[in-house]
N, C-alpha and C positions, 0 to 999 in steps of 0.2 A: 400524194399520200393522206391519208387521213392521221390526225395525232390520236387518235385511237387504236385499239386493236394488240396484237404481239410486237414486242419489240425485243433485242438484242442489245443490252450493255456491254460491251464488252470489260475485262480487267483494267483499270487504271480509266476508263473514259466513263462520261458521263452523259446522259439523256436531258434536255431542256425541253419541259411543254410549256407553251402558252395557250391560255384562254381567256377572251376577254381580259379584267385585272389580273388575274391567277397566273403568277411565274411559278415553275415547280422544276426541280434539280434533282436527278438521281444520279447517284454515283457510286460504280463496283470498286469494293475497295476490299482488300485481304478480310475475309473472315466476316465484313459488315455490308451493308447498305446504306447509303449517308444521303439523308433526303431532305431539302432544305426547300421553302414555300414562300410566296409575296405576293403580297395584294397592293398593287398601285390603281388608288381609285380612279386616276385620272387618264387611265389607258383602259377605260370600260370597254370602248368600241373596237378593240383587237380582235381578228379571226383566228381561229385554232389554228396551232400548228406544232411541230416536232422537230427537232435538230440533234444531232450529234454534237459534242462539243469535247476537246480535250481538256480542259480544267472546269470546273463549276467554282462560279465565282459570283455567288448572289449577293446583295445588299448586304451591310452589316444589320440592318432591321430585319432581315428572313427569320423564319423560322426554321432549326434545325433539328433535325432527329437523326438515333441511329439504329439500324436495326442488325443483332449479329447473329450470325449464322456459320455454323461447319460445312453447308451442302454446296457443291459446286454446281453454279449454274449461271448463265447470262438472260435467262429470258424473263420477261415482267410483260403483265399486261394491263392495259389501260380500257377502263369502263366508264364511260360517260353514263349518268345516273338521274333519276330526278331526285326530289328533296326527301330526307329521311323523317320527317313530319309534314304534318298537317300544315297549309299554309292559308290563313287567315287575309284573304284580300278587302279592301274596302275600296269602293269606288268613288276616284277622286271627285266626281260628279255625283250629287244625289241621282240614281236611276231609280226609276218606278214604274211596273208594268202592267200595262191595262187586264184589265178582268176579259176574261176567254180569251187569253192571247199568248204568246210565247216570245221569246229573244233567245239567241244563242249570243253568249260573252267567250270572248277572246283574250285571256287571262296567262298571260306570261310570268313566270318564275326562275328561280335561278337553276341552272343548269349543274351537277355535280361531278365531282371528279374521283372516280377510285384508282388506286394502284393495288395492284395484286403481283406477288410473288411466291413461288414454290404452293402455291394453293394456299394464300393468306394474303388477306388486305394488308397492306401497310399504311393506306392513308386512305380516308372518305372525306374528301372536303369541299364544300359548295366553292363555285367560281367567284360569287360576291355574298357577304354572309348579310343575313336578315336578321330582325331584334327578333328578342322573344316576348311570346304573349303565351295569356294563357285562356283558353275559349270555352267558356261553361257559365251556369248559372252559378255556381258556386266554387269554392278551392276543393271541394270533393267531389264534384260531379262534372267533369269537362277534362281537358287534355293539353298539356303542353304543346303550343303550335310556333311557327315562326308569321310573324307582320308585316305587308306588304301592302302600300299603294297601289292599283291599280286603273288604268284606263277603261278598263273594261270593253275593250271596242266593242262595237255588234258588226263591224264589218271585216271579213279577214285580213283583206290588203291594206286595211289601216293598221295593223299590227306592223310593227317595225320588226325585221325578222335577223335575231343577232346570233353570233355561235355560243353567247353564253345564256342562253334561254330556252326553256321550255316550255312551249304553249300547249293550253290545255282548251278546248271548246268546251262551254257548258251551258247545254240550254234549260232553259227554266221555263215551264209552263205554269201558267197561272189560272186554273181549272176553276176559281173561284169570280161571280161578277166583280169583285172590287178591286180596285188597283192595289200594287203589293210594290212596298220600296225595300229594294233589296240595300243593305245597309252594309253587309259585309256576307261574305262567302268563304267556307272553311272547306278549302278544296283537299278532299283526301289522296294528296300525289302519293305517299306510299303504295298505296293500293291500286295503282295506273302503272301498267307497262309502258316502256319509253319505244318509240319511233325515232325513225331518220328519214329525211328524202335526200334525193340524189345530190340536192345543194348545199345540203350539211346542216339543215335547220331540222331540229328538234320537235314533236310532238310526244304528248300521249294517249292514251285512248282517250275520247270525248266520254262524256257523261251527261244523263239528262236528268233533272230534277221537275216532278210534277207536283204542285200544290194542290191538295185536294181542296174541291168545292167548298168542303164545310171541316172543323176541326183543325187540328196543328199538328198535323201528319204530312210526310212529304214521300213519294214513293222515288228512289235513286236508282239509276239502272247503268251501266256500265257498255260502251260499245265495244265492238270486237277491234275497234281501228280508230282512228284520229279523225276521219271524216273525209270526205271529199275536197277539202280546202287542200289538205297533206299531199297531195297527187303523188302518187309513187311511193310513198311512205313505205320501209321493212322495219318490219320489226328488229330490235335491237336485243333489250332483255326483258326480262319476265320483272312484276313491279315486285317492291321488296317484303311486302307484306302479300302476301296470298290474300285474295276477294271470295267469300263465301262464293258458290253459284248461285241464281237465281236473284231476285228484285229485291233490294233491300228497302225496307221503312225505316226513316228517323224522323225525329220532332224536327219540325221545320226551325225551333231556337237552338238546334244544336247542328243546323247546317247555314241557314239564311234566318240574316237577321235585318 
């Protein structure tokens, strides 16, 4: 059974979810839902699972929240999601793209966990938290993002697939005759729909960035799916932020550096 989907938590019972370092407990109590979450950095590689438990006994360091309601019901829904902000990924090793050439980078970012009841979102949290960063030329032009180091793998099989990760394939085409150094990549993750393979691994739709031969512009296109590397992947949910149809044109300094 998948750890996401719809679950019934009977009164007095609790549900326990684990996805990588994240543990989450949800208890159905009289007139309230009781939610506790705890992140264990030493448990990053745990596969996702769900179990019913009679008592919710999180560690003392867990964050606890209560949601009051008079509505009867036992159904809750768990939604895997991609990040709620763009993610600025910096390659661990400097990466150059040769002139008139292209590469496809496979970038892994944190999976998010959304919990919904009565048509409302109770929590929406990452399986592990990245640090904040500002991406832009100054404090007026730019946006708040998350920061991450990435191996920027060039071969899909070199990416370690884990339940807590979402992988995005980014094809960068360098139409210039000059080599191009990719210092940072700003991934528009909230604009990408989420997919899942039969093995339970998560992918976003892939994107293509074409650096023009002249000027400081890049054509950015979003593919319909994650690509052939995610064989059999099925669409799980739409993007958090709808993307306008057609080709986007962005300044390179706001996407790649």
